[in-house]
N, C-alpha and C positions, 0 to 999 in steps of 0.2 A: 504493500499500499503507500503510494507515494504521499508525504506530509508537506505541509505548508501551503497556502494558499497565494499565488501570486499570478499575473496576467500571462505570463509564459506557460506555466502550469494550467491555466484554464483554456488556453488556446491550443494546447497539446490534448487534453480530455476532449475538447470539441471536434478537432480534425479526426481524433479516435473513433468517438460515438459516430459521427455522422456516415462513417463507412459500414457500420452495421445494418443490416436488413431490417432489423426489428424497430429501429428508430421512429419514434411519431413526432412528426414536424410540426410546429404550430403556426397557422398561417396569420399575418399580421392583422390585426384590428383595424377596421375604418375609424374614422373618428364619430361618426354617427353610433357606431356599434360601442365603441367607448362610453360615449354620453348617454346609452342606453343603460349600460352597466352602471353606470355611476348613479343614474336614478334608481335601479334596483337596491345597489349597496347602500345607499341614502335611505332608503324604506326599510332595510333591514338593520341599520341602526336604531332608527327612530322607534321600530317594533321592540328591540330589544330596551332600548331605554324606557320605554312604557311598562313594558312586562316587569322590570327591577322595580319602576315606581309603584305599579301595582302590587307587587309582592311587599314591598316595604308597607304598604299601607295596610294590608292583612294582618302583617305581622305585627304591626303596633297595636291596631284595634284589637287583636286577639289576646293579647295582655290584659285587655280591659273587658275581656270575655264577651266581644263584640265581633259576630262571625257572619260571612255571606256566603251563598253557593259557588260551585265552583264557576268559572267563566269569567270574562272580561265584562259580559253584560249584567252581572250582579253588582258591579263596583260602584253603579250609579247609586245604588241604596246606601251602600257605605259613606259616598261623597255626600248626599243629604244628611247622615246622621253627622258628619264632621262640622257642617254647615249650619247646623241646626243649633243655634244659641239656647234653646231651651232645654236642651237634651244634657241632663244633670249625670249621664256616666263619663263624659270627658271634661277632664279638669283644663282650666284655661289655657295651661302652656302646652297641654297635649295638643288641644284644640288648634293653636297657633302654629305647631310644627305641621300637623296634620293638613290644615289648610292650603300650605305650599305644594305638600306633595299632591293634594287633589288638583290643583291649579295646573301644575304640571302635566298630570294623566291627561287631563281635559285639552292642555294646548297639543300634548303630543297625539292625541286622537285625531285633533283637527288637520294637524300636519300629514299624518298617515293616510287619512281620509282624501286629502287633497292630492296626495302624491297617486293614490290608487285609482282616484278619477280620472286622472290625466292617463295613467297605463291602461285603463280598460278602454279610455276613448281612441286611444292610439290600437289598441287591438281590434280595434271595430273597424278603424280606417284603414290597417295596412292587410293585404290581401295574405300574406305568408301566415301572420298571425290569426287570422281567422280560421286559415285550413289545419292550423295546430290545434286550434280550439276545439276542432269537432273531434278529437281523441278523447276517447273515456277518462275522466280523470284529470284533463288538462284545461286549465282555466286562463284567464288574461295573463296572471302573474307568471305560470309557468311558460305559457307562450312567448312573454317577453324575454326571459329567463333564457331560453333556448334560442330565440333569435340573435339575441346579444352575446352568448357565450360561445356558441355552437356555429364557428363560423366556415368551418369544412367537417361536415358529417362524413366524409369519404376516407377521412384519416381512422373510423373505427370499422373493424373488420366485420363485426356483428351487433345484434343488438345486447348481446350480453358485456360485448366491451364497453357500450354506451353506459349500459346499467352500473358495469363496474366504474367509469368513470365518474358517475354521480354518486359513487359511494355505497351503491348494493353490491357487496362482493359474493362470490358463488357460494362459499360455506362459512357463514359467520359462526356457526355452532356446530357442534359433532351430528353427524350423521343419525345416531341413534337418538338423540336428543329430540323427544318430540314437543312442541310448544306452539303456541299463536304465532310466534315470530317466523317459524318455518313455513307455515302457511301463508303468511303475511309476504315473506321473501320471493316466493314462488309467483304469486300473484303479480307482486312490484316489478320482477323480473320479466314475466311475459309483458306487462304495459308497456316497460319501457322499451322491450323489444318490438313492439309495435309502434311505440313512438318514435324508436330510432329509424323503421322503415318509412314513416310518414316522413321524419327530417329528410331522410334522403331523397323521397319524392319532392319534396318541398325546394331542395336545393336543385333540382334540375329544372333547367331552362325549357319549360314546355311550348316556349313562344316560338323556338326556333331549333338553334344549336345545342346540343347536350354538353355539359361539363364532362370532360375527361378525366375521370378519376380512378386510381386503381382498386382492385375489389379486393386485396389484402395479398 
């Protein structure tokens, strides 16, 4: 094993790897694809921040024996309790702190909804995303993600390769272990195999020449 990271060592490694037949090359993304990916990544960040704020609000209120059902839709009831000045269950200091969390949750929800509305509107305008959305289980967000991140589906040999690239590995648990995850895994791989086939058709130029890509 060669040690030390230098420009010369990197260049040597790149030169060696490009000669291997199993290398998968990444196509350069256009500015439009990068912009679409930024929208999706910004949405993901806002959703994570919203989840963190919701979990914090739930945890703090549970210490005062105030709980709500599972799901973000139930948070509205907790926010009403926080803003109800007549509710004696919340001390003044707690209400001050939790009101800030409630304001943050609502602001984040508004920003997430704004981005999602734009993604859905773009998915309705874009022909490629409309075709992707016809796949069972694929909505506007997934279609936009595929369009932005999968620039060359011909780089995948099969639907299983595409599923593995998405994080669905062939054998996440031992074969003898039977669980609900195993059934879900098989369904997911079949679904993404169908999705991969649709993506292959998506990137074919049906209006004239067809892109020439290796089949594997």
